[in-house]
C-alpha positions as CSV (number, residue, x, y, z in Angstrom):
1,M,7.8,-5.7,35.5
2,N,4.4,-6.4,36.1
3,L,2.2,-9.5,36.7
4,R,1.1,-9.5,32.9
5,L,3.9,-9.1,31.5
6,T,5.7,-11.5,33.4
7,T,2.9,-14.2,32.6
8,L,3.3,-12.9,28.6
9,K,7.0,-14.1,28.9
10,K,6.7,-17.1,30.6
11,K,3.5,-18.6,28.3
12,I,6.0,-17.6,25.4
13,E,9.2,-19.5,27.0
14,S,7.1,-22.6,28.3
15,N,5.7,-23.0,24.6
16,H,8.3,-22.3,22.4
17,S,11.7,-23.0,22.1
18,A,14.6,-20.6,23.5
19,F,16.1,-20.6,20.0
20,A,12.9,-19.9,18.1
21,I,12.4,-16.7,20.7
22,S,15.9,-15.6,20.2
23,Q,15.3,-15.7,16.7
24,T,12.4,-14.2,16.7
25,V,13.1,-11.7,19.5
26,Y,16.0,-10.5,16.8
27,L,14.2,-10.2,13.6
28,H,11.4,-8.0,16.0
29,T,14.1,-5.8,17.7
30,R,17.1,-6.3,15.6
31,R,19.1,-5.4,18.7
32,T,18.9,-8.5,20.7
33,T,18.1,-12.0,21.1
34,N,17.5,-11.7,24.9
35,I,13.7,-11.7,25.8
36,D,14.5,-10.0,29.5
37,D,15.9,-7.1,27.6
38,L,12.5,-6.2,25.7
39,T,10.7,-3.1,26.6
40,P,6.7,-3.9,27.9
41,E,5.3,-3.1,24.1
42,E,7.9,-5.4,22.5
43,I,7.1,-8.0,24.4
44,E,3.2,-7.2,23.7
45,A,4.5,-7.3,20.1
46,L,6.2,-10.7,20.9
47,Y,3.2,-12.5,22.2
48,N,1.1,-11.5,19.6
49,V,3.6,-12.8,16.7
50,F,3.4,-16.2,18.8
51,F,-0.4,-16.6,19.7
52,P,-1.9,-14.0,17.0
53,A,-5.5,-13.2,18.2
54,E,-8.4,-14.7,16.5
55,I,-10.7,-12.3,14.5
56,S,-14.6,-13.4,14.5
57,T,-16.2,-14.0,10.9
58,K,-17.7,-10.7,10.8
59,E,-14.6,-9.1,11.7
60,E,-13.2,-11.3,8.7
61,L,-16.1,-10.2,6.1
62,V,-15.1,-6.8,7.0
63,N,-11.6,-7.4,6.1
64,I,-12.4,-8.8,2.8
65,K,-15.0,-6.3,1.6
66,N,-12.6,-3.5,2.2
67,Q,-9.6,-5.5,0.3
68,Q,-12.6,-5.9,-3.0
69,N,-13.3,-2.0,-1.9
70,L,-9.6,-1.0,-2.5
71,K,-9.1,-3.4,-5.5
72,Y,-12.0,-1.9,-7.4
73,Y,-10.7,1.5,-6.6
74,R,-7.2,0.5,-7.6
75,S,-8.4,-1.0,-11.0
76,N,-10.3,2.2,-12.0
77,I,-7.2,4.8,-11.2
78,L,-5.3,2.0,-13.5
79,T,-7.9,2.1,-16.5
80,L,-8.0,5.7,-15.8
81,A,-3.9,6.3,-15.6
82,T,-3.8,3.7,-19.0
83,R,-6.3,5.7,-20.8
84,L,-4.5,9.0,-20.4
85,G,-1.5,7.7,-21.1
86,I,0.0,7.9,-17.8
87,K,0.4,4.2,-17.4
88,E,1.6,2.1,-20.3
89,P,0.5,-0.9,-21.1
90,D,3.8,-3.0,-20.9
91,S,5.6,-0.5,-18.2
92,W,5.1,0.6,-14.7
93,N,8.1,3.0,-14.8
94,R,6.4,6.0,-15.9
95,F,3.1,5.5,-13.6
96,N,5.2,4.9,-10.6
97,D,7.3,7.9,-10.9
98,W,4.1,9.9,-12.0
99,M,2.2,8.6,-8.8
100,L,5.9,9.5,-6.6
101,K,6.2,13.3,-7.9
102,S,2.7,14.2,-9.2
103,S,0.2,12.3,-7.4
104,L,-2.1,13.7,-4.6
105,Y,-0.1,11.9,-2.1
106,K,2.8,11.5,-3.6
107,K,3.4,7.7,-2.5
108,K,2.8,4.0,-4.4
109,L,-0.7,3.6,-5.4
110,N,-0.5,0.0,-2.8
111,D,0.2,2.4,-0.3
112,H,-3.0,4.4,-0.4
113,K,-6.1,3.8,2.0
114,L,-9.4,3.6,1.0
115,E,-10.3,6.9,1.7
116,E,-7.1,8.3,-0.2
117,L,-7.8,6.3,-3.5
118,K,-11.2,8.2,-3.1
119,A,-9.8,11.1,-3.6
120,L,-6.9,9.8,-5.9
121,Q,-9.6,8.9,-8.3
122,I,-11.4,12.3,-8.3
123,Q,-7.8,13.6,-9.3
124,F,-7.6,10.9,-12.1
125,R,-11.2,12.3,-13.4
126,G,-10.2,16.0,-13.3
127,I,-7.0,15.1,-15.6
128,E,-9.3,13.3,-18.0
129,S,-11.6,16.0,-18.1
130,N,-8.8,18.2,-18.6
131,Y,-7.4,15.7,-21.3
132,E,-10.4,15.2,-23.3
133,R,-10.6,19.1,-23.7
134,S,-7.0,19.1,-24.7
135,A,-7.6,16.2,-27.2
136,N,-10.5,18.3,-28.8
137,T,-7.6,21.1,-29.8
138,P,-5.3,19.7,-32.8
139,G,-1.6,19.7,-32.2
140,T,-1.8,19.5,-28.6
141,K,0.1,16.3,-26.8
142,A,-3.3,15.0,-25.6
143,W,-4.7,15.1,-29.4
144,Y,-1.4,13.3,-30.6
145,H,-1.8,10.7,-27.9
146,K,-5.6,10.2,-28.5
147,N,-5.4,9.7,-32.1
148,K,-2.3,7.3,-32.2
149,L,-0.1,9.9,-33.7
150,I,3.3,10.6,-33.3
151,P,4.0,14.3,-32.3
152,P,6.4,16.0,-34.4
153,S,10.2,17.0,-33.8
154,A,10.8,19.4,-31.5
155,N,14.1,20.4,-33.6
């Protein structure tokens, strides 16, 4: 084991109890409680758990701005989905099913990164355009939805 990893292990062991270390090791590896059984990558990860790196104010502002952008795009997508009838105001089930089956990336809304959300918003704008075109034709599903009418029975 190289000197850097040995130093990291010693710093962890000197600042924390053996019980805390063993519990944390098990929670992160799910295979052992002994710090000596860890790979170099796992020791690095464990060190970062016990001694997280401090981030600068500039990095913190960038993270906050990124979170605001994510919220903005998610909000726009949810607004479009509600307007189009994909998301019902009182239930997430239909929207979640649609996201997993029909969306561009086939994953939950919260799992999308910023660039993916931008592409997803473009998809929803296209769906909205098709919806508006279809809503102008009487008797279509979109027409019934837009005019808040109950569609006739299929029988």
